[in-house]
C-alpha beads as a LAMMPS data file, in Angstrom:
LAMMPS data file: protein, C-alpha beads

165 atoms
164 bonds

1 atom types
1 bond types

-500.0 500.0 xlo xhi
-500.0 500.0 ylo yhi
-500.0 500.0 zlo zhi

Masses

1 110.0

Atoms # bond

1 1 1 290.720 -16.364 320.653
2 1 1 289.499 -15.489 324.317
3 1 1 291.125 -12.614 325.202
4 1 1 293.346 -13.280 327.978
5 1 1 295.020 -16.179 324.811
6 1 1 294.763 -12.757 322.961
7 1 1 296.683 -11.062 325.243
8 1 1 299.250 -13.945 326.108
9 1 1 299.650 -14.470 322.568
10 1 1 301.244 -10.925 321.799
11 1 1 302.972 -10.451 324.904
12 1 1 304.957 -13.364 324.158
13 1 1 305.007 -12.344 320.342
14 1 1 306.272 -8.043 321.620
15 1 1 308.378 -10.700 324.138
16 1 1 311.036 -12.357 321.547
17 1 1 311.070 -8.850 320.194
18 1 1 311.999 -7.062 323.314
19 1 1 314.567 -10.164 323.385
20 1 1 315.495 -9.934 319.726
21 1 1 315.786 -5.531 319.632
22 1 1 318.071 -5.761 323.500
23 1 1 320.353 -8.659 323.135
24 1 1 320.649 -9.008 319.725
25 1 1 320.582 -5.530 318.325
26 1 1 318.169 -7.222 315.106
27 1 1 321.171 -9.208 314.173
28 1 1 321.740 -12.387 315.335
29 1 1 324.651 -13.386 313.357
30 1 1 326.244 -10.232 314.230
31 1 1 326.272 -10.153 317.896
32 1 1 326.561 -14.115 318.057
33 1 1 330.234 -12.682 316.192
34 1 1 330.534 -10.150 318.270
35 1 1 330.028 -12.250 321.065
36 1 1 332.763 -14.375 320.298
37 1 1 334.801 -11.673 319.993
38 1 1 334.727 -9.769 323.202
39 1 1 333.642 -12.526 325.803
40 1 1 336.922 -11.420 327.443
41 1 1 335.849 -7.847 327.377
42 1 1 332.575 -7.415 328.864
43 1 1 331.468 -4.611 330.586
44 1 1 329.421 -2.988 332.919
45 1 1 327.842 0.255 333.801
46 1 1 327.071 1.364 337.175
47 1 1 327.127 5.249 336.896
48 1 1 323.794 6.194 335.945
49 1 1 324.001 7.984 332.685
50 1 1 327.268 7.908 332.118
51 1 1 329.228 5.464 330.366
52 1 1 327.979 4.042 327.146
53 1 1 325.043 6.553 326.740
54 1 1 327.616 9.384 326.662
55 1 1 329.632 9.561 323.004
56 1 1 332.275 11.652 322.585
57 1 1 331.013 13.735 325.587
58 1 1 327.385 13.828 324.338
59 1 1 324.428 12.448 325.803
60 1 1 322.688 9.985 323.527
61 1 1 319.365 10.658 324.372
62 1 1 318.267 8.771 321.012
63 1 1 319.242 5.516 322.461
64 1 1 318.062 6.154 326.158
65 1 1 314.868 7.312 324.528
66 1 1 314.630 4.005 322.537
67 1 1 314.553 1.778 325.451
68 1 1 311.815 3.657 327.222
69 1 1 309.772 3.538 324.092
70 1 1 310.509 -0.733 323.902
71 1 1 309.530 -0.954 327.364
72 1 1 306.050 0.811 326.947
73 1 1 304.520 -1.934 325.923
74 1 1 305.461 -3.589 328.776
75 1 1 303.810 -1.851 331.643
76 1 1 301.026 -2.036 328.750
77 1 1 300.883 -5.872 329.230
78 1 1 301.976 -6.356 332.976
79 1 1 298.447 -4.443 333.815
80 1 1 296.257 -6.421 331.202
81 1 1 297.979 -9.465 331.923
82 1 1 297.225 -9.024 336.531
83 1 1 295.070 -6.810 336.721
84 1 1 295.418 -7.242 341.383
85 1 1 299.116 -6.879 340.614
86 1 1 300.291 -3.537 342.973
87 1 1 301.851 -0.733 340.838
88 1 1 305.028 -1.801 342.738
89 1 1 304.108 -5.740 342.101
90 1 1 304.518 -4.619 338.135
91 1 1 307.188 -2.254 338.233
92 1 1 309.425 -4.264 340.180
93 1 1 308.659 -7.573 337.593
94 1 1 309.920 -5.129 334.936
95 1 1 313.223 -3.579 336.878
96 1 1 314.487 -7.449 337.400
97 1 1 313.231 -8.827 333.556
98 1 1 315.502 -5.295 332.451
99 1 1 318.540 -6.623 334.708
100 1 1 318.326 -10.148 333.469
101 1 1 318.645 -8.495 329.709
102 1 1 321.993 -7.003 331.063
103 1 1 323.409 -10.083 333.245
104 1 1 322.897 -11.707 329.367
105 1 1 324.517 -9.202 328.223
106 1 1 327.825 -9.003 330.636
107 1 1 327.579 -12.908 330.652
108 1 1 327.515 -13.140 327.196
109 1 1 329.848 -10.917 326.059
110 1 1 327.118 -9.637 323.574
111 1 1 326.689 -5.510 325.096
112 1 1 327.653 -3.776 328.021
113 1 1 325.629 -4.381 331.001
114 1 1 324.266 -0.685 332.047
115 1 1 322.351 0.994 334.809
116 1 1 320.977 3.553 332.356
117 1 1 319.259 1.156 330.202
118 1 1 317.347 -0.684 333.517
119 1 1 316.254 3.387 334.230
120 1 1 315.985 3.940 331.050
121 1 1 313.405 0.832 331.311
122 1 1 312.303 1.488 333.838
123 1 1 310.582 4.269 333.650
124 1 1 309.384 2.819 329.908
125 1 1 307.070 0.314 332.167
126 1 1 305.911 2.837 334.785
127 1 1 304.432 4.953 331.562
128 1 1 303.008 2.022 329.981
129 1 1 301.534 0.959 333.809
130 1 1 299.885 4.390 334.196
131 1 1 298.951 4.229 330.013
132 1 1 296.592 1.989 331.310
133 1 1 295.466 3.292 334.220
134 1 1 294.496 6.231 331.663
135 1 1 292.753 3.645 329.594
136 1 1 290.669 1.428 332.424
137 1 1 289.283 4.959 334.001
138 1 1 287.961 6.252 330.328
139 1 1 286.944 3.042 329.048
140 1 1 286.167 0.459 331.897
141 1 1 286.152 -3.097 331.501
142 1 1 286.653 -2.660 327.807
143 1 1 289.934 -1.318 328.310
144 1 1 291.511 -4.587 328.150
145 1 1 289.743 -5.814 324.660
146 1 1 289.828 -2.570 322.870
147 1 1 293.856 -2.580 324.077
148 1 1 294.191 -6.198 322.749
149 1 1 292.778 -4.987 319.676
150 1 1 295.378 -2.151 319.232
151 1 1 297.922 -4.150 320.064
152 1 1 297.202 -6.705 317.474
153 1 1 297.429 -4.211 315.135
154 1 1 300.842 -2.148 316.203
155 1 1 302.291 -6.027 316.291
156 1 1 301.388 -6.864 312.454
157 1 1 302.892 -3.596 311.498
158 1 1 306.044 -3.329 314.057
159 1 1 306.100 -7.798 312.916
160 1 1 305.959 -5.637 309.317
161 1 1 308.564 -3.030 309.965
162 1 1 311.022 -5.356 311.819
163 1 1 310.759 -7.684 308.630
164 1 1 312.357 -5.335 306.771
165 1 1 315.199 -4.651 308.178

Bonds

1 1 1 2
2 1 2 3
3 1 3 4
4 1 4 5
5 1 5 6
6 1 6 7
7 1 7 8
8 1 8 9
9 1 9 10
10 1 10 11
11 1 11 12
12 1 12 13
13 1 13 14
14 1 14 15
15 1 15 16
16 1 16 17
17 1 17 18
18 1 18 19
19 1 19 20
20 1 20 21
21 1 21 22
22 1 22 23
23 1 23 24
24 1 24 25
25 1 25 26
26 1 26 27
27 1 27 28
28 1 28 29
29 1 29 30
30 1 30 31
31 1 31 32
32 1 32 33
33 1 33 34
34 1 34 35
35 1 35 36
36 1 36 37
37 1 37 38
38 1 38 39
39 1 39 40
40 1 40 41
41 1 41 42
42 1 42 43
43 1 43 44
44 1 44 45
45 1 45 46
46 1 46 47
47 1 47 48
48 1 48 49
49 1 49 50
50 1 50 51
51 1 51 52
52 1 52 53
53 1 53 54
54 1 54 55
55 1 55 56
56 1 56 57
57 1 57 58
58 1 58 59
59 1 59 60
60 1 60 61
61 1 61 62
62 1 62 63
63 1 63 64
64 1 64 65
65 1 65 66
66 1 66 67
67 1 67 68
68 1 68 69
69 1 69 70
70 1 70 71
71 1 71 72
72 1 72 73
73 1 73 74
74 1 74 75
75 1 75 76
76 1 76 77
77 1 77 78
78 1 78 79
79 1 79 80
80 1 80 81
81 1 81 82
82 1 82 83
83 1 83 84
84 1 84 85
85 1 85 86
86 1 86 87
87 1 87 88
88 1 88 89
89 1 89 90
90 1 90 91
91 1 91 92
92 1 92 93
93 1 93 94
94 1 94 95
95 1 95 96
96 1 96 97
97 1 97 98
98 1 98 99
99 1 99 100
100 1 100 101
101 1 101 102
102 1 102 103
103 1 103 104
104 1 104 105
105 1 105 106
106 1 106 107
107 1 107 108
108 1 108 109
109 1 109 110
110 1 110 111
111 1 111 112
112 1 112 113
113 1 113 114
114 1 114 115
115 1 115 116
116 1 116 117
117 1 117 118
118 1 118 119
119 1 119 120
120 1 120 121
121 1 121 122
122 1 122 123
123 1 123 124
124 1 124 125
125 1 125 126
126 1 126 127
127 1 127 128
128 1 128 129
129 1 129 130
130 1 130 131
131 1 131 132
132 1 132 133
133 1 133 134
134 1 134 135
135 1 135 136
136 1 136 137
137 1 137 138
138 1 138 139
139 1 139 140
140 1 140 141
141 1 141 142
142 1 142 143
143 1 143 144
144 1 144 145
145 1 145 146
146 1 146 147
147 1 147 148
148 1 148 149
149 1 149 150
150 1 150 151
151 1 151 152
152 1 152 153
153 1 153 154
154 1 154 155
155 1 155 156
156 1 156 157
157 1 157 158
158 1 158 159
159 1 159 160
160 1 160 161
161 1 161 162
162 1 162 163
163 1 163 164
164 1 164 165
C-alpha cells in the first residue's frame, strides 16, 4: 500500500475511534438511550475550565488530559496529509472539527457542549502538529513513512484495547 493511501486509511480508522469516543463515550447504545431521555435538557458551557470540567468544586484534569491526548494524533495526521498546510490552517481545521463534535452533542443531547473540550482538543492538535515538525526536522522525508509505521502499530494496539472494553 502506498504511503499516502496508508495514511488516509489509518486516519479514517482514527477518526472513527475519535467519533466513537467523543460522541458515544465508547458505548453507542447507552449514549443513544441517554440522548432520548436528555433531548429536552441540552446543555452548553461557554466558560472555559468551569461547568463540566469541575465536579464537586474540583477541576477534572483527567478528562481534560484525555481530550488533549485524543487530539494529538489528529495534529500529526493533518501534517502528514497536507505537508504544505500552515500550522494555523491545520489548527483551525482541528478546532472546527472539535466545535462540530460539540454541536452534534448539543443538537442530539448526547453530552454537554463545552468550550473546555474545544480548548483541550485544540491543545492536543497543536501538540501533534509540533511533534510532526520535530520528527520532520530529525528524519526529513523519512518521517512520513516512519510515522505511518508507528501509526499502524498504535492503531492495532488501540483497536485491540477498545475491543476489550
